C-alpha positions as CSV (number, residue, x, y, z in Angstrom):
1,M,119.3,124.4,69.6
2,G,122.8,123.3,70.3
3,K,124.1,120.8,72.7
4,D,124.1,123.2,75.6
5,E,120.3,123.7,75.6
6,H,119.7,120.1,76.4
7,K,122.3,119.5,79.0
8,R,121.9,120.3,82.7
9,K,124.4,123.0,83.7
10,S,124.8,121.9,87.3
11,K,124.3,118.6,89.1
12,N,122.9,120.0,92.3
13,R,121.6,117.4,94.7
14,M,118.3,117.8,96.5
15,A,118.8,119.5,99.9
16,Q,118.8,117.2,102.8
17,T,116.8,118.0,105.9
18,P,119.1,118.7,108.9
19,K,118.7,116.4,111.8
20,N,117.5,119.2,114.1
21,Q,114.6,120.0,111.8
22,L,113.0,116.5,111.6
23,R,109.4,116.4,112.7
24,A,109.3,113.2,114.6
25,Q,110.7,114.1,118.0
26,D,110.0,112.4,121.3
27,V,108.8,114.9,123.9
28,E,107.7,114.4,127.5
29,F,104.0,114.6,128.0
30,S,102.0,114.9,131.2
31,Q,98.3,114.1,131.1
32,S,97.8,116.2,134.2
33,M,99.3,119.3,132.6
34,A,97.4,118.9,129.3
35,D,94.9,121.5,128.2
36,Q,91.9,121.1,125.9
37,E,94.0,121.9,122.8
38,D,96.5,119.1,123.7
39,L,93.6,116.6,124.1
40,E,92.1,117.6,120.8
41,A,95.5,117.3,119.1
42,Q,95.9,113.8,120.5
43,A,92.5,112.8,119.3
44,R,93.3,114.1,115.8
45,A,96.6,112.2,115.8
46,R,94.9,109.0,116.8
47,E,92.4,109.4,114.0
48,A,95.1,110.1,111.5
49,D,97.1,107.0,112.6
50,R,93.9,104.9,112.3
51,R,93.2,106.2,108.7
52,A,96.8,105.6,107.7
53,Q,96.7,102.0,109.0
54,N,93.4,101.4,107.2
55,Q,94.8,102.8,104.0
56,K,97.8,100.4,104.1
57,R,95.5,97.4,104.0
């Protein structure tokens, strides 16, 4: 139980997410081209946003 056992050997920082891998990206959406899966995903996103807003209050 010397000094080396309690000291961190390296001071690595946490990895940063590259800008090209960020989730929030603006994409063009056409309602006329949307299929059923797109509409369901939009509904889920709206509900998730509503829950998040209610949780903040």
